N, C-alpha and C positions, 0 to 999 in steps of 0.2 A: 293504462296503456293497452292497446289492442294487441293480444299475443299472436294473432294469426297474421300471416303475410297477405299482401295485396292479391297474390295468386290464389291463396286459399280462400280468401273472402269472395273473390270473383267466381271461383268454382262453386262455392256454396249457393250463389244466386242462380245457378243453372238448374237446380233441382225444382221440379214442378210441385212435388208434394212436400208440405212442411215437415212431415215426419222424416222423410229422407234427408232433407236439409239439416234437421236437428241431429240426426244420427251421424252425418258427415262432420258436423261441427264438434260434437262430443268426441268422436274418434280423433280428430286432429288436435283438439285442445289437450286430450289425454296424452297424445304422442309428444306434443311440445312440452308438457309438464314433466313427463318422464325423462325426456332428453335433457331438459334444463337441470333436473336433479342430478343426472349422471355427469353433466358437463360443468356443474357449479355456476350456472348463470340463470337468468330469468327466461321464462317461456318466449317472450317477445325477442330476446337476443340470441336465440338458437339460430346459428347461421346455416339454414337449410339451403341446399343447392341441388342441381341435377347433375348426375354423372354423365359421362359421354355414353351414348347408346352403343352397345357392342355390336349391334346389327348394321347400323348405317353410319355411325360416327357422329351423329348429331347431338346437340346439347339437351336432349330430352330423355336421358336414361333414368335409372332408378333414383329416387330421392336419397340424398346423403348429407352428412354434416361437413361443411366446408373445412378443410384442413385438419380433420380428425379421423383416426382410424376406426371409430365406432361405426358399426353397421346396424341397421334396424329395418324392420318390416312392419307393415300395418295391414290389417284386413278387417272388414266388418260385414256382417250379414244380419239383417233384422236388428235386434237389440244387442247382438253379440259383437264385441270388439276384441281383436287379438293384436297384441303388440309384442315384438321380440327384439332383443338387443344382443349383440355379440361382437367379439373382436375379429370375427371372420364373416364373410358374406353369409347372409341368412335370409330366408323367405318364409312367410306364413300365409295361410289362406284358410278361410272359413266360409262355408256355403250351406244354405238350406237345401234339403232334398227337393229336386224338381219333380214335376209330375211325369207320368210314364211317356206321354207324347213328347215332351221336351227331351227326355233321355233318348228316345228313339231317333229324334232329329239330330241331336248334338253328338251322340256316340260315334257318328261317322267321322268326327274330327280326331278320334283317339288312335293310338298306335294299333296296328293290325292284331297283335296278340291281346291287347285289352278289349278290342271289339269281339274277338273270339271268346274270351272269358265271359263277357257280358251275355253273349248269345247262349251260353250253356246254363245260365241261371233262369229260374222261373221269373216271369215278367214282374211279379210283385217284389222280387229281391233286387231288381236292377237299379232303382233310384238310389238306394243306399250304396251299392257297389260303384255305380257311376260317380257319385259325389265323393266317395272315398278316393277314387282315382283322380278326379278332377282337382281336388284340393292338393293332393300330392304334386300333381303336375304344375299347378299354378304356384305353389310354394317354391318348387324347384326353379321355375322360370323367373320368378321374382328374385330368387337368390342369385341366379346367374346374371341378372340384369337385362336379359333379353325380353322378358315378358312374353306377350303373345306375338312378338316379332319373330319368334321361332314357331314353326308349325307344330301344334300340339301332338301330331302323329309321329314325330321323330323319336322322342325319348320314351322308353318304356318304364312305367312306374308301378304297374299292376293294379288290377281291381280287387285282388284277393286280400285276405285278412292281414297279410304281412307285406309292407311296401317293398318294392324292388328299387334299391338306391342306385342311381347312376354313378359311374366311377368318380371318386373324389367327393362324394356327397353322402350325407346321412339323412334319410327321410324317416319321419316319425309321425304316426297318427296321434292326434291330441284328443283328450276327453272333452266333449262338449255336450250340451243338452240333446235329448232325443230329437230326431228330425233334422239334425245337422251333422256335418263332418268337418274336420279340420286337420291340418297337417303342417309340419315345419320341415324345412330343408336347410341343413347347415353344411357349409363347405368344410371338409376335413382339412386340418392344417397339413402342410407338406410332410411334417414329421410323422403324422399318424395316417397319412393317405395309404390305404391298403390296396388301392387299385380297383379293379372292377368289382361292383357290388352286386 
């Protein structure tokens, strides 16, 4: 039995390069297998759905398990795949370092404080700092369910060595091979929510 949904199979056909298609398939098969193990079902029977988008209210929000409080997140870059599972909203992101020209172009989308932090660094150090910041930001936006429906310049997460966690969230940098950065964002439970981070 085919474990992937029709939506996942259709998405796989949109990749032009076979390597990108294969990476997508591996990541989504791994996600289904892990969810199946956690839910006590088969990968094909994992009831994936889309949550309501918190930005526009449409039915295209973050992926979720229908009728189950389990939260999960998936990210992949090159041959790396990150999967995360929790009883509270969670997001993860992994990225390869971009080249300096891409950093210069894309950094305009960051929070003003993050742009200022990058500008103080030597040019050679900017790709690592930018990617560290971007993975924190994407992990957080995946966790909230808004994704890039929220302007990336709104929430400050820092380019510095220690993440700046938004109120109610815990951001953590994850260990990955050189040339990459990764982060997770976990929603603090109401009982442990310490307020502004």
